[in-house]
C-alpha positions in Angstrom: 99.4 -5.9 139.0 100.9 -3.6 141.7 98.5 -1.0 142.9 99.6 2.7 142.4 100.6 4.6 145.5 98.5 7.4 146.7 99.6 10.8 145.6 101.8 12.4 148.2 100.3 15.0 150.5 103.4 17.1 149.6 102.6 16.9 145.9 103.2 20.4 144.6 100.6 20.0 141.8 97.3 21.7 142.4 94.1 19.7 142.1 93.2 21.0 138.6 96.6 19.7 137.4 96.0 16.4 139.2 92.6 16.1 137.4 94.6 16.4 134.2 96.8 13.4 135.1 93.7 11.1 135.2 91.5 13.0 132.6 91.8 10.4 129.9 90.8 7.6 132.3 87.8 9.6 133.6 86.5 10.7 130.2 87.0 7.3 128.6 85.3 5.5 131.6 82.1 7.6 131.5 80.1 5.0 129.6 81.4 2.2 131.7 80.5 4.1 134.8 76.9 4.5 133.6 76.6 0.9 132.6 77.8 -0.2 136.0 75.6 2.3 137.8 78.5 3.6 139.8 82.0 4.8 139.2 84.3 2.0 138.1 86.9 0.8 140.6 89.6 2.2 138.4 88.1 5.7 138.5 87.6 5.5 142.3 91.2 4.5 142.7 92.4 7.4 140.5 90.3 9.9 142.5 91.9 8.6 145.7 95.4 8.5 144.3 95.0 12.2 143.2 93.4 13.1 146.6 90.4 14.5 144.9 88.0 13.4 147.7 90.0 15.4 150.3 89.9 19.0 148.8 87.5 20.4 151.4 88.8 18.3 154.3 90.8 20.2 156.9 94.6 20.0 156.6 94.6 19.0 160.3 93.1 15.7 159.2 95.1 15.1 156.0 93.0 17.2 153.7 93.8 20.1 151.4 91.4 22.8 152.6 91.3 24.6 149.2 89.8 28.0 148.6 86.5 28.4 146.8 88.0 29.4 143.5 90.3 26.4 143.3 87.2 24.3 144.3 85.2 25.8 141.5 87.9 25.2 138.9 88.5 21.6 140.0 84.8 20.7 139.8 84.5 22.3 136.4 87.5 20.4 135.1 86.0 17.1 136.3 82.5 17.8 134.9 83.9 18.5 131.4 85.1 14.9 131.5 82.2 13.1 133.3 79.4 14.7 135.3 78.8 11.7 137.5 82.4 11.6 138.6 82.3 15.3 139.3 79.0 15.0 141.3 80.4 12.2 143.5 83.5 14.3 144.2 81.4 17.3 145.0 79.1 15.4 147.4 81.9 13.6 149.3 84.0 16.8 149.6 81.0 18.8 150.8 80.5 16.2 153.5 84.2 16.3 154.4 84.1 19.9 155.3 82.1 19.1 158.4 85.2 17.5 159.9 86.0 21.0 161.1 82.9 20.8 163.4 83.5 17.6 165.3 86.0 16.7 168.1 89.5 16.1 166.6 89.4 12.5 167.9 86.2 11.8 166.0 87.5 13.5 162.9 90.6 11.4 162.9 88.6 8.2 163.5 86.5 9.0 160.4 89.2 10.5 158.1 92.4 8.9 159.2 92.7 6.5 156.3 93.8 7.7 152.8 90.6 6.4 151.3 88.2 7.7 153.8 85.0 9.3 152.5 81.7 10.3 153.9 78.3 10.7 152.0 74.7 11.5 153.0 71.3 12.2 151.7 68.0 13.6 152.9 65.7 11.5 155.0 62.5 9.9 153.7 61.5 9.3 157.3 63.9 9.3 160.2 64.4 10.1 163.9 67.2 10.1 166.4 66.2 9.1 170.0 68.4 10.1 172.9 69.8 7.2 174.9 72.6 6.8 177.4 75.8 7.7 175.6 74.3 8.7 172.3 71.3 8.3 170.1 69.5 5.5 168.3 68.7 6.1 164.6 65.8 4.7 162.8 64.7 5.6 159.3 65.3 5.6 155.6 67.4 8.0 153.5 67.8 8.6 149.8 69.8 10.5 147.1 73.2 10.0 148.8 75.5 10.6 145.9 78.7 8.6 145.9 77.6 6.6 148.9 78.7 3.3 147.4 82.2 4.7 147.3 82.1 6.0 150.9 83.2 4.1 154.1 81.2 6.5 156.4 77.5 7.5 156.0 75.6 10.4 157.4 72.0 9.9 158.8 70.2 13.2 158.9 67.3 13.2 161.4 65.3 15.3 163.9 66.3 14.6 167.5 64.0 13.5 170.3 64.6 13.4 174.0 64.2 10.3 176.2 60.5 11.0 176.6 60.0 11.0 172.9 59.5 14.8 172.7 61.2 16.7 169.8 64.3 18.8 170.7 64.6 22.2 169.2 68.0 22.5 167.7 69.9 25.8 167.5 70.5 26.9 163.9 69.3 23.6 162.3 66.1 21.5 162.2 68.1 18.3 162.2 71.5 16.8 163.0 73.6 14.5 160.8 74.8 11.4 162.6 78.0 9.7 161.2 78.2 5.9 161.1 80.4 3.3 159.4 79.0 2.4 156.0 78.8 -1.3 156.9 76.2 -0.5 159.6 73.5 0.6 157.1 71.3 -1.5 154.9 71.5 -0.3 151.3 68.3 0.5 149.3 68.9 0.2 145.6 66.4 2.8 144.3 68.6 4.9 141.9 66.8 4.3 138.6 67.1 7.7 136.8 67.7 9.3 133.5 70.9 11.3 134.3 73.9 11.3 136.6 73.3 7.5 136.6 76.8 6.6 137.8 76.5 8.7 141.0 74.4 5.8 142.4 72.6 8.2 144.6 70.7 5.5 146.2 69.4 5.1 149.7 69.9 3.2 152.9 68.0 2.4 156.1 68.7 1.6 159.8 66.6 0.4 162.7 67.6 1.4 166.2 71.3 1.9 165.2 73.3 3.3 168.1 75.5 6.3 167.4 77.8 7.5 170.2 77.9 11.1 171.4 80.2 13.3 169.4 79.5 11.5 166.0 77.2 14.2 164.7 77.1 17.7 163.2 74.6 20.4 162.6 72.7 20.1 159.3 72.8 23.8 158.4 74.7 26.9 159.1 76.3 27.7 161.5 78.4 24.5 161.6 80.1 25.7 164.8 83.5 24.9 163.3 86.4 24.3 165.7 88.9 25.4 163.1 89.6 29.0 162.0 90.2 28.5 158.3 88.1 30.8 156.1 86.7 27.7 154.4 84.8 26.7 157.6 83.2 30.1 158.0 80.9 29.2 155.2 77.7 27.1 155.4 77.6 23.8 153.6 75.4 25.1 150.9 78.0 27.6 149.8 80.4 24.7 149.1 77.7 22.7 147.4 76.4 25.6 145.4 79.8 26.5 144.0 80.7 22.9 143.3 77.4 21.9 141.6 77.2 25.1 139.5 80.7 24.1 138.2 79.2 20.7 137.3 76.5 22.4 135.2 79.0 24.8 133.6 81.5 22.0 132.8 78.7 19.9 131.1 77.7 22.9 129.0 81.3 23.7 128.1 81.8 20.1 126.9 78.6 20.1 124.9 79.3 23.5 123.3 82.9 22.4 122.4 81.5 19.2 120.8 78.9 21.2 118.9 81.5 23.6 117.5 83.7 20.7 116.4 80.7 19.0 114.8 79.6 22.2 113.0 83.0 22.5 111.3 82.5 19.2 109.7 78.7 18.5 109.2 76.4 19.5 106.4 72.8 18.4 107.3 71.0 16.3 104.8 69.4 18.3 102.0 70.8 21.6 103.4 72.4 24.2 101.2 75.1 25.1 103.7 77.3 23.4 106.2 76.6 24.1 109.8 79.6 26.5 110.1 78.3 28.5 107.1 74.8 28.8 108.5 74.2 32.3 109.8 71.7 31.2 112.4 74.2 28.6 113.8 76.9 31.2 113.9 74.6 33.4 116.0 73.6 30.6 118.3 77.2 29.6 118.9 78.2 33.2 119.6 75.3 33.8 121.9 75.9 30.5 123.8 79.7 31.3 124.2 78.8 34.7 125.6 76.3 33.2 128.0 78.7 30.5 129.2 81.7 32.9 129.7 79.5 35.4 131.5 78.0 32.8 133.8 81.3 31.2 134.6 83.0 34.6 135.3 80.1 35.6 137.5 80.5 32.6 139.8 84.3 32.7 139.8 84.5 36.5 140.5 81.8 36.2 143.2 83.5 33.3 144.9 86.8 35.1 144.8 85.4 38.4 146.2 83.5 36.7 149.1 86.4 34.5 150.0 88.7 37.5 150.2 86.2 39.4 152.3 85.7 36.6 154.7 89.5 35.9 154.9 90.2 39.6 155.6 87.4 40.0 158.2 88.0 36.7 160.0 84.3 36.5 160.6 81.6 34.1 159.4 80.1 34.8 156.0 77.3 37.5 156.2 73.7 37.2 155.0 74.4 39.5 152.0 77.5 37.4 151.1 75.5 34.1 151.3 72.7 35.4 149.1 75.3 36.9 146.6 76.8 33.5 146.3 73.4 31.8 146.0 72.4 34.3 143.2 75.5 33.7 141.2 75.4 29.9 141.3 71.7 29.5 140.6 71.9 31.9 137.7 74.9 30.0 136.3 73.2 26.6 136.6 70.3 28.0 134.5 72.6 29.7 131.9 74.5 26.4 131.6 71.2 24.6 130.8 70.4 27.2 128.1 73.9 26.7 126.5 73.5 22.9 126.6 70.1 23.2 124.9 71.6 25.3 122.2 74.4 22.8 121.6 71.8 19.9 121.5 69.6 21.8 119.0 72.5 22.7 116.7 73.8 19.1 116.6 70.5 17.8 115.3 70.1 14.1 114.8 73.9 13.6 115.5 73.1 14.4 119.2 70.8 11.5 119.8 73.3 8.6 119.4 74.9 7.2 122.6 78.2 7.1 120.8 78.2 10.9 120.4 79.4 13.4 123.1 75.9 14.9 123.7 73.2 12.4 124.7 74.6 11.4 128.2 75.5 15.0 129.0 72.0 16.2 127.9 70.5 13.8 130.4 73.0 14.7 133.1 72.3 18.4 132.9 68.6 17.8 133.0 69.2 15.9 136.2 71.3 18.7 137.7 68.4 21.1 137.1 66.1 18.9 139.2 68.5 19.0 142.2 67.8 21.4 145.0 70.7 23.6 143.9 69.0 24.3 140.7 65.7 25.7 142.0 64.6 28.9 140.4 62.9 29.8 143.7 66.4 30.6 145.1 66.4 33.7 142.8 63.0 34.7 144.3 64.7 34.4 147.8 67.4 36.8 146.6 64.9 39.2 145.1 62.9 39.3 148.3 66.0 40.1 150.3 67.0 42.8 147.9 63.6 44.4 148.4 64.0 44.4 152.2 62.1 41.3 153.1 63.2 38.7 155.7 65.9 36.5 154.1 65.4 32.8 153.4 68.8 31.2 154.1 67.8 27.5 153.9 69.9 27.1 150.7 72.2 30.1 151.0 
């Protein structure tokens, strides 16, 4: 069978529309993705064909460099279909934004191919030792979402000089070293309850040489070489917006499924159908209000800050970073509340794998355990509001 051509870079359709082109495939493949423990080849092909791994990649290197509102809408659209697919797209795009911070020749070496993709995860234990012409990387890393669909891997590590002494890095405790995927040894340790198909497993290296130039700062500032507003934001702004959209998309799909079920189901021995039950009516109304409010909060905050940064032409400020962090963390927790309501209303119908609830319930629980979902982020915001020193590690 002849393989489809990649979507043209000149394609006038926006990314949300392109998600729509492959929506049926993505949604119908969710179960197969989970059984396989990674996205199916057909889904990966579709994501590449629609250029959905290149949304945050600079235009200079064949990417689309979308604004944050478009990014939010696209991730939400994907998450309504399958959270694991959305999560992989989110991780690979977040990594792609760092192309703005490396030498153009390095960026082209990594992202020149139409199916180029980079993924990374935090270290279990790692170090980068300075040697002639670069560094040698030794360690093990984990939770690298979408890494089995990437052809480049990031190795996050503290840096040591030639005498073995740690080097104090400006603006970041570690650097991320970029290597071809075939140079790492995979560690199959992704045995989890949710987001199963992200295959966020690990990898290891022992003395792997990485030449100078193939690394970026772990945290803000990224020292971007490009002037686009997108690259004036820290990585966690991109991740926060994208992964809050995943949570909201899961909640939207669960609530929609719950409403459809309520129109048809009368629980055993109940006097009323679900739709005629006053408590259910209240729960659905409250959940809808929560979901719309949380979604609008993220969308309006992302739009406002994007416009402010675009107009000023300066890097995002501390207040803007914490405003973004407050919105996305709040939205993730509101999405979980809505998902819980949908699960409760669905009753025993929700527990079957054939129903549209069970996988999504596990997925949103897994989203909550990821660093973007920590409630302590709201404590950081509250401390800043009261005049204390800001914690910007995840902002």
